[in-house]
KEVODO-111094 format. One record per atom (N, C-alpha, C, O): residue number from 1; residue in one letter; atom name; x, y, z. Coordinates in Angstrom, 3 decimals, m for minus. Layout:
<atom NUM A CA <X Y Z>>;
...
This chain:
<atom 1 X N <30.675 m7.752 m7.687>>;
<atom 1 X CA <29.360 m8.345 m7.735>>;
<atom 1 X C <29.227 m9.144 m9.032>>;
<atom 1 X O <29.645 m8.687 m10.096>>;
<atom 2 X N <28.664 m10.298 m8.937>>;
<atom 2 X CA <28.507 m11.169 m10.096>>;
<atom 2 X C <27.370 m10.666 m10.979>>;
<atom 2 X O <26.368 m10.139 m10.496>>;
<atom 3 X N <27.551 m10.841 m12.263>>;
<atom 3 X CA <26.511 m10.438 m13.204>>;
<atom 3 X C <25.529 m11.581 m13.403>>;
<atom 3 X O <25.886 m12.756 m13.324>>;
<atom 4 X N <24.303 m11.211 m13.658>>;
<atom 4 X CA <23.255 m12.187 m13.915>>;
<atom 4 X C <22.831 m12.011 m15.363>>;
<atom 4 X O <22.452 m10.918 m15.784>>;
<atom 5 X N <22.900 m13.091 m16.115>>;
<atom 5 X CA <22.545 m12.990 m17.520>>;
<atom 5 X C <21.063 m13.271 m17.728>>;
<atom 5 X O <20.360 m13.726 m16.825>>;
<atom 6 X N <20.618 m12.990 m18.927>>;
<atom 6 X CA <19.211 m13.167 m19.278>>;
<atom 6 X C <18.771 m14.621 m19.103>>;
<atom 6 X O <17.665 m14.882 m18.630>>;
<atom 7 X N <19.617 m15.553 m19.477>>;
<atom 7 X CA <19.296 m16.977 m19.357>>;
<atom 7 X C <19.106 m17.373 m17.899>>;
<atom 7 X O <18.198 m18.140 m17.576>>;
<atom 8 X N <19.953 m16.857 m17.021>>;
<atom 8 X CA <19.813 m17.150 m15.589>>;
<atom 8 X C <18.473 m16.661 m15.058>>;
<atom 8 X O <17.809 m17.363 m14.295>>;
<atom 9 X N <18.078 m15.465 m15.459>>;
<atom 9 X CA <16.799 m14.933 m14.995>>;
<atom 9 X C <15.632 m15.743 m15.533>>;
<atom 9 X O <14.659 m15.981 m14.818>>;
<atom 10 X N <15.722 m16.167 m16.782>>;
<atom 10 X CA <14.653 m16.986 m17.350>>;
<atom 10 X C <14.534 m18.306 m16.609>>;
<atom 10 X O <13.425 m18.771 m16.350>>;
<atom 11 X N <15.662 m18.917 m16.263>>;
<atom 11 X CA <15.638 m20.178 m15.514>>;
<atom 11 X C <15.053 m19.979 m14.123>>;
<atom 11 X O <14.292 m20.815 m13.636>>;
<atom 12 X N <15.412 m18.873 m13.488>>;
<atom 12 X CA <14.893 m18.579 m12.158>>;
<atom 12 X C <13.380 m18.372 m12.198>>;
<atom 12 X O <12.665 m18.872 m11.330>>;
<atom 13 X N <12.894 m17.649 m13.188>>;
<atom 13 X CA <11.460 m17.429 m13.325>>;
<atom 13 X C <10.749 m18.756 m13.560>>;
<atom 13 X O <9.690 m18.998 m12.981>>;
<atom 14 X N <11.312 m19.614 m14.396>>;
<atom 14 X CA <10.706 m20.923 m14.662>>;
<atom 14 X C <10.683 m21.767 m13.385>>;
<atom 14 X O <9.688 m22.429 m13.089>>;
<atom 15 X N <11.781 m21.739 m12.635>>;
<atom 15 X CA <11.843 m22.482 m11.374>>;
<atom 15 X C <10.774 m21.997 m10.397>>;
<atom 15 X O <10.099 m22.807 m9.762>>;
<atom 16 X N <10.619 m20.685 m10.276>>;
<atom 16 X CA <9.621 m20.133 m9.368>>;
<atom 16 X C <8.206 m20.506 m9.810>>;
<atom 16 X O <7.358 m20.828 m8.978>>;
<atom 17 X N <7.953 m20.464 m11.110>>;
<atom 17 X CA <6.629 m20.849 m11.616>>;
<atom 17 X C <6.346 m22.324 m11.351>>;
<atom 17 X O <5.238 m22.687 m10.956>>;
<atom 18 X N <7.345 m23.170 m11.570>>;
<atom 18 X CA <7.169 m24.605 m11.312>>;
<atom 18 X C <6.926 m24.880 m9.829>>;
<atom 18 X O <6.082 m25.701 m9.472>>;
<atom 19 X N <7.670 m24.189 m8.975>>;
<atom 19 X CA <7.489 m24.365 m7.529>>;
<atom 19 X C <6.100 m23.887 m7.108>>;
<atom 19 X O <5.448 m24.515 m6.274>>;
<atom 20 X N <5.658 m22.787 m7.680>>;
<atom 20 X CA <4.320 m22.278 m7.350>>;
<atom 20 X C <3.247 m23.270 m7.782>>;
<atom 20 X O <2.267 m23.470 m7.064>>;
<atom 21 X N <3.418 m23.886 m8.933>>;
<atom 21 X CA <2.461 m24.891 m9.390>>;
<atom 21 X C <2.409 m26.091 m8.438>>;
<atom 21 X O <1.334 m26.614 m8.145>>;
<atom 22 X N <3.576 m26.519 m7.961>>;
<atom 22 X CA <3.602 m27.634 m7.015>>;
<atom 22 X C <2.914 m27.272 m5.703>>;
<atom 22 X O <2.167 m28.077 m5.147>>;
<atom 23 X N <3.167 m26.061 m5.209>>;
<atom 23 X CA <2.498 m25.629 m3.982>>;
<atom 23 X C <1.001 m25.489 m4.204>>;
<atom 23 X O <0.214 m25.743 m3.292>>;
<atom 24 X N <0.600 m25.089 m5.404>>;
<atom 24 X CA <m0.814 m24.931 m5.697>>;
<atom 24 X C <m1.574 m26.243 m5.696>>;
<atom 24 X O <m2.787 m26.251 m5.486>>;
<atom 25 X N <m0.898 m27.337 m5.924>>;
<atom 25 X CA <m1.537 m28.646 m5.939>>;
<atom 25 X C <m1.740 m29.228 m4.542>>;
<atom 25 X O <m2.483 m30.194 m4.370>>;
<atom 26 X N <m1.084 m28.642 m3.552>>;
<atom 26 X CA <m1.185 m29.138 m2.186>>;
<atom 26 X C <m2.422 m28.555 m1.510>>;
<atom 26 X O <m2.785 m27.410 m1.776>>;
<atom 27 X N <m3.075 m29.323 m0.639>>;
<atom 27 X CA <m4.227 m28.791 0.091>>;
<atom 27 X C <m3.766 m27.905 1.249>>;
<atom 27 X O <m2.721 m28.148 1.852>>;
<atom 28 X N <m4.531 m26.913 1.540>>;
<atom 28 X CA <m4.238 m26.070 2.700>>;
<atom 28 X C <m3.919 m24.638 2.326>>;
<atom 28 X O <m3.353 m24.361 1.268>>;
<atom 29 X N <m4.298 m23.727 3.223>>;
<atom 29 X CA <m4.096 m22.302 2.997>>;
<atom 29 X C <m2.618 m21.925 2.988>>;
<atom 29 X O <m2.220 m21.007 2.270>>;
<atom 30 X N <m1.808 m22.616 3.770>>;
<atom 30 X CA <m0.381 m22.318 3.837>>;
<atom 30 X C <0.262 m22.447 2.453>>;
<atom 30 X O <1.081 m21.616 2.061>>;
<atom 31 X N <m0.114 m23.484 1.728>>;
<atom 31 X CA <0.471 m23.718 0.412>>;
<atom 31 X C <m0.067 m22.749 m0.629>>;
<atom 31 X O <0.645 m22.380 m1.563>>;
<atom 32 X N <m1.311 m22.338 m0.474>>;
<atom 32 X CA <m1.887 m21.346 m1.390>>;
<atom 32 X C <m1.176 m20.001 m1.220>>;
<atom 32 X O <m0.942 m19.290 m2.197>>;
<atom 33 X N <m0.837 m19.659 0.017>>;
<atom 33 X CA <m0.125 m18.413 0.273>>;
<atom 33 X C <1.277 m18.475 m0.332>>;
<atom 33 X O <1.739 m17.499 m0.924>>;
<atom 34 X N <1.948 m19.602 m0.189>>;
<atom 34 X CA <3.276 m19.755 m0.785>>;
<atom 34 X C <3.205 m19.653 m2.294>>;
<atom 34 X O <4.063 m19.037 m2.927>>;
<atom 35 X N <2.173 m20.264 m2.870>>;
<atom 35 X CA <1.992 m20.195 m4.316>>;
<atom 35 X C <1.823 m18.737 m4.747>>;
<atom 35 X O <2.428 m18.294 m5.724>>;
<atom 36 X N <1.001 m18.004 m4.014>>;
<atom 36 X CA <0.737 m16.602 m4.343>>;
<atom 36 X C <2.019 m15.782 m4.325>>;
<atom 36 X O <2.275 m15.020 m5.258>>;
<atom 37 X N <2.827 m15.922 m3.284>>;
<atom 37 X CA <4.037 m15.119 m3.173>>;
<atom 37 X C <5.096 m15.530 m4.195>>;
<atom 37 X O <5.834 m14.678 m4.690>>;
<atom 38 X N <5.179 m16.799 m4.512>>;
<atom 38 X CA <6.117 m17.224 m5.553>>;
<atom 38 X C <5.700 m16.671 m6.917>>;
<atom 38 X O <6.548 m16.255 m7.707>>;
<atom 39 X N <4.406 m16.666 m7.186>>;
<atom 39 X CA <3.920 m16.100 m8.456>>;
<atom 39 X C <4.188 m14.597 m8.522>>;
<atom 39 X O <4.554 m14.074 m9.575>>;
<atom 40 X N <4.006 m13.905 m7.397>>;
<atom 40 X CA <4.271 m12.460 m7.363>>;
<atom 40 X C <5.746 m12.174 m7.628>>;
<atom 40 X O <6.074 m11.272 m8.400>>;
<atom 41 X N <6.626 m12.928 m7.000>>;
<atom 41 X CA <8.060 m12.730 m7.182>>;
<atom 41 X C <8.472 m13.070 m8.616>>;
<atom 41 X O <9.304 m12.384 m9.209>>;
<atom 42 X N <7.893 m14.113 m9.155>>;
<atom 42 X CA <8.167 m14.505 m10.530>>;
<atom 42 X C <7.736 m13.401 m11.497>>;
<atom 42 X O <8.470 m13.050 m12.421>>;
<atom 43 X N <6.549 m12.865 m11.274>>;
<atom 43 X CA <6.040 m11.794 m12.133>>;
<atom 43 X C <6.918 m10.555 m12.044>>;
<atom 43 X O <7.164 m9.894 m13.053>>;
<atom 44 X N <7.389 m10.236 m10.850>>;
<atom 44 X CA <8.249 m9.074 m10.654>>;
<atom 44 X C <9.564 m9.232 m11.413>>;
<atom 44 X O <10.025 m8.297 m12.068>>;
<atom 45 X N <10.167 m10.421 m11.324>>;
<atom 45 X CA <11.409 m10.666 m12.054>>;
<atom 45 X C <11.183 m10.662 m13.560>>;
<atom 45 X O <12.019 m10.159 m14.311>>;
<atom 46 X N <10.064 m11.215 m14.004>>;
<atom 46 X CA <9.758 m11.237 m15.430>>;
<atom 46 X C <9.575 m9.812 m15.957>>;
<atom 46 X O <10.018 m9.504 m17.063>>;
<atom 47 X N <8.938 m8.952 m15.188>>;
<atom 47 X CA <8.762 m7.555 m15.596>>;
<atom 47 X C <10.103 m6.844 m15.709>>;
<atom 47 X O <10.332 m6.091 m16.655>>;
<atom 48 X N <10.986 m7.079 m14.749>>;
<atom 48 X CA <12.315 m6.472 m14.811>>;
<atom 48 X C <13.111 m7.000 m15.998>>;
<atom 48 X O <13.830 m6.251 m16.660>>;
<atom 49 X N <12.977 m8.284 m16.257>>;
<atom 49 X CA <13.660 m8.889 m17.398>>;
<atom 49 X C <13.180 m8.249 m18.689>>;
<atom 49 X O <13.988 m7.899 m19.549>>;
<atom 50 X N <11.887 m8.095 m18.828>>;
<atom 50 X CA <11.337 m7.475 m20.028>>;
<atom 50 X C <11.747 m6.011 m20.156>>;
<atom 50 X O <12.028 m5.532 m21.254>>;
<atom 51 X N <11.778 m5.313 m19.041>>;
<atom 51 X CA <12.111 m3.888 m19.061>>;
<atom 51 X C <13.553 m3.653 m19.495>>;
<atom 51 X O <13.812 m2.795 m20.338>>;
<atom 52 X N <14.485 m4.398 m18.934>>;
<atom 52 X CA <15.899 m4.133 m19.192>>;
<atom 52 X C <16.437 m4.810 m20.442>>;
<atom 52 X O <17.443 m4.362 m20.991>>;
<atom 53 X N <15.801 m5.868 m20.902>>;
<atom 53 X CA <16.325 m6.576 m22.073>>;
<atom 53 X C <15.566 m6.265 m23.350>>;
<atom 53 X O <15.935 m6.758 m24.416>>;
<atom 54 X N <14.520 m5.462 m23.271>>;
<atom 54 X CA <13.793 m5.086 m24.465>>;
<atom 54 X C <14.090 m3.659 m24.901>>;
<atom 54 X O <13.502 m3.168 m25.864>>;
<atom 55 X N <14.991 m2.995 m24.203>>;
<atom 55 X CA <15.338 m1.613 m24.551>>;
<atom 55 X C <16.351 m1.567 m25.665>>;
<atom 55 X O <16.757 m0.484 m26.086>>;
């Protein structure tokens, strides 16, 4: 299994946040739901990053 470094996770979180912002700018409930789930996933990864790299 390939290892994921801290930098990779930070880039992934940034990508998810940027994608959520783009979806948030679009009109319609479908895009708001996508924004919500991308933000949730981003927050989950950020919490794991903080938990394992701050110990």
